[in-house]
C-alpha positions as CSV (number, residue, x, y, z in Angstrom):
1,M,-188.4,10.0,132.5
2,A,-184.8,7.8,133.0
3,L,-182.3,9.4,134.5
4,I,-179.5,6.8,133.0
5,A,-178.3,6.1,129.4
6,Y,-180.0,3.2,127.5
7,D,-177.4,0.7,126.0
8,D,-178.9,-2.1,123.9
9,A,-179.4,-4.6,126.8
10,D,-181.2,-2.0,129.0
11,A,-183.6,-0.8,125.8
12,A,-184.1,-5.0,125.7
13,A,-185.3,-5.0,129.1
14,F,-187.5,-2.0,129.4
15,G,-189.6,-3.4,126.1
16,A,-189.9,-7.0,127.5
17,T,-190.7,-5.7,131.0
18,R,-192.7,-2.1,130.0
19,H,-195.2,-2.8,126.7
20,L,-198.4,-2.3,127.6
21,G,-201.3,-4.2,124.8
22,D,-202.9,-2.3,122.6
23,D,-206.1,-2.9,124.9
24,A,-204.2,-0.8,128.0
25,L,-203.5,1.9,125.8
26,G,-206.6,3.4,125.7
27,A,-206.7,5.9,128.8
28,W,-203.5,6.9,127.9
29,R,-204.2,7.7,124.6
30,E,-207.8,9.6,125.8
31,A,-205.9,11.5,127.9
32,I,-202.7,12.5,125.9
33,T,-205.1,13.5,122.9
34,R,-206.9,15.9,125.4
35,Y,-203.6,18.2,125.1
36,V,-201.6,17.1,122.6
37,D,-202.0,16.2,118.9
38,P,-199.9,13.6,118.6
39,R,-196.9,13.3,115.3
40,P,-194.8,11.2,114.1
41,G,-191.4,11.6,116.1
42,M,-193.1,13.2,118.7
43,R,-191.6,12.1,122.8
44,L,-193.6,11.7,125.3
45,L,-192.4,10.6,128.8
46,D,-193.9,7.9,131.3
47,G,-192.8,6.7,134.6
48,I,-194.2,3.5,137.1
49,T,-194.2,3.5,140.5
50,L,-192.8,0.9,142.5
51,C,-193.2,1.6,146.0
52,R,-195.3,-1.0,147.2
53,F,-192.4,-3.1,147.6
54,W,-189.5,-0.6,147.1
55,P,-190.2,2.0,149.4
56,E,-186.7,3.2,149.3
57,A,-187.5,3.4,145.6
58,G,-189.6,6.4,146.8
59,T,-186.6,7.5,148.5
60,A,-184.9,8.0,145.0
61,L,-187.8,9.4,143.1
62,N,-187.9,12.3,145.7
63,D,-184.5,12.5,146.0
64,H,-183.1,12.6,141.8
65,Y,-186.8,13.5,139.9
66,P,-187.9,16.6,139.2
67,T,-191.2,17.7,140.8
68,V,-193.8,19.2,138.9
69,A,-193.1,22.6,140.5
70,T,-189.6,22.3,139.2
71,V,-190.6,20.9,135.8
72,E,-192.7,24.2,135.4
73,A,-190.1,26.6,136.4
74,A,-187.8,25.2,134.0
75,F,-190.1,25.1,131.2
76,A,-191.3,28.2,132.0
77,G,-188.1,30.4,130.6
78,A,-188.7,28.8,127.1
79,G,-192.3,29.9,127.5
80,F,-194.3,26.7,128.0
81,V,-197.1,26.8,130.7
82,T,-199.3,23.7,132.2
83,A,-202.1,22.7,130.0
84,G,-202.8,19.9,132.3
85,L,-202.3,17.3,135.0
86,E,-203.9,14.8,135.2
87,P,-203.9,11.0,137.1
88,V,-203.9,8.0,134.2
89,A,-204.6,4.7,135.5
90,Q,-202.8,2.0,133.2
91,V,-202.7,-2.4,133.8
92,S,-198.9,-2.4,134.2
93,A,-199.6,-6.2,134.2
94,P,-202.3,-8.8,134.1
95,S,-201.4,-10.2,137.2
96,L,-199.0,-9.9,140.1
97,P,-197.2,-13.1,140.1
98,E,-196.6,-12.5,136.2
99,A,-195.1,-8.7,137.0
100,A,-192.9,-10.7,140.0
101,A,-191.8,-13.7,137.0
102,G,-191.1,-10.9,134.4
103,L,-189.3,-8.0,136.5
104,R,-186.2,-7.1,135.2
105,R,-184.0,-4.4,137.6
106,E,-182.3,-3.2,134.4
107,A,-185.7,-1.8,133.1
108,H,-186.6,0.5,136.1
109,T,-184.4,3.1,137.1
110,L,-185.7,3.2,140.2
111,L,-184.3,0.1,141.3
112,Q,-181.3,0.7,139.6
113,L,-180.7,3.8,142.3
114,I,-181.2,1.4,145.0
115,S,-178.8,-0.5,146.8
116,D,-178.6,-4.2,146.3
117,D,-180.0,-5.0,149.6
118,A,-183.0,-3.0,149.3
119,Y,-183.7,-4.6,146.3
120,A,-183.3,-7.7,147.5
121,G,-185.8,-6.9,150.0
122,G,-188.3,-5.7,147.3
123,A,-188.2,-8.4,145.2
124,E,-188.6,-10.9,148.2
125,R,-192.2,-8.9,149.0
126,L,-193.1,-8.9,145.7
127,R,-192.8,-12.7,145.6
128,V,-194.1,-13.2,149.1
129,A,-197.4,-10.8,147.7
130,A,-197.8,-12.9,144.1
131,Q,-198.1,-15.8,146.3
132,T,-202.2,-15.0,147.4
133,A,-202.5,-11.5,145.4
134,T,-205.5,-11.9,142.4
135,G,-206.3,-9.3,140.3
136,P,-204.3,-6.9,137.3
137,V,-201.4,-4.3,138.5
138,V,-202.8,-1.4,138.1
139,D,-200.6,2.2,138.2
140,V,-201.7,5.6,138.7
141,L,-199.3,7.9,136.8
142,D,-199.3,11.6,136.2
143,L,-199.8,13.2,133.0
144,L,-198.2,16.7,133.0
145,V,-198.8,18.5,129.8
146,L,-197.0,21.9,128.7
147,H,-197.5,23.5,125.9
């Protein structure tokens, strides 16, 4: 879910840093198809956690994004009910060094909502952690399905 309007540069930044390869999409496809029969033109919303290195992003998330209860209430008036809510793990990057090298602030709404100083501090924490990190970057995202 995005809180900003994307222009061509923002869309390119998003695509460059948020693309998941076919092998990383399996868990998402499986979780989504338990609730939805995807068809051309259907829109699905996603999100990503950045709070490990930018705790200020967590504050921005709480201040600017709705809770599950708020989303449920907003759609209930139109007859939607929750069909499912479950965590889905995804490999967001092959490694932390690769994630750090490909980081583009423009691609992440939450990073655009924090101050320049907060962003710089998180970028430095990420850079330091990337020097010793091993293994893929795995994020666990919540899939909320309303029917």
